C-alpha positions in Angstrom: 4.0 -3.9 13.5 3.5 -7.3 15.1 4.4 -10.7 13.6 0.8 -11.8 13.8 -0.3 -9.0 11.5 2.5 -9.8 9.0 1.4 -13.5 8.9 -2.3 -12.8 8.5 -4.3 -12.6 5.3 -4.0 -8.8 5.5 -3.5 -7.1 2.2 -1.0 -4.2 1.8 -1.0 -1.5 -0.9 2.8 -2.0 -1.0 2.2 -5.5 -2.4 -0.2 -4.3 -5.2 0.9 -3.9 -8.8 -0.8 -0.5 -8.9 1.3 0.9 -6.0 4.3 3.2 -6.6 6.1 6.0 -4.8 7.5 9.3 -5.9 10.1 11.4 -4.1 10.0 15.2 -3.7 12.4 17.1 -1.5 13.4 13.9 0.3 9.8 12.9 1.1 8.4 9.6 -0.4 4.8 9.9 -1.5 2.6 6.9 -1.9 0.4 6.6 -5.0 -2.0 4.2 -6.7 -2.2 4.1 -10.5 -6.0 3.7 -10.2 -7.0 5.8 -7.2 -4.3 8.4 -7.0 -2.5 9.7 -4.0 -2.5 7.6 -0.8 -1.1 10.5 1.1 -3.9 13.1 0.6 -6.2 12.0 3.4 -4.6 9.1 5.3 -7.7 8.6 7.5 -9.5 7.3 4.3 -6.7 6.0 2.0 -3.6 4.9 3.9 -1.3 2.3 2.3 -1.4 0.2 5.5 -5.2 -0.2 5.5 -6.7 0.6 2.1 -5.8 -2.6 0.3 -8.1 -4.8 2.5 -11.2 -3.1 1.1 -9.9 -2.2 -2.4 -11.7 -4.0 -5.3 -8.8 -3.2 -7.6 -6.1 -4.8 -5.5 -3.7 -6.9 -7.7 -1.1 -8.8 -5.7 2.3 -8.6 -7.4 3.5 -11.9 -6.0 5.9 -10.8 -3.2 5.3 -9.1 0.1 7.0 -5.8 0.9 8.4 -7.2 4.2 10.1 -10.1 2.5 12.3 -8.0 0.2 
């Protein structure tokens, strides 16, 4: 991921209050409390791109890459 993309106004599901992960057999699955799994069809709902168009996005106050 390039620095330009990190500094842009891009939204990330990882930064949303509705985002969470679960772990099963060592695999982390991405989920949204409103829209469900973000792993089902990553062409439509991938955590790296979905937040930009999500009407339910709620920024939690910190960026995932600053943790």
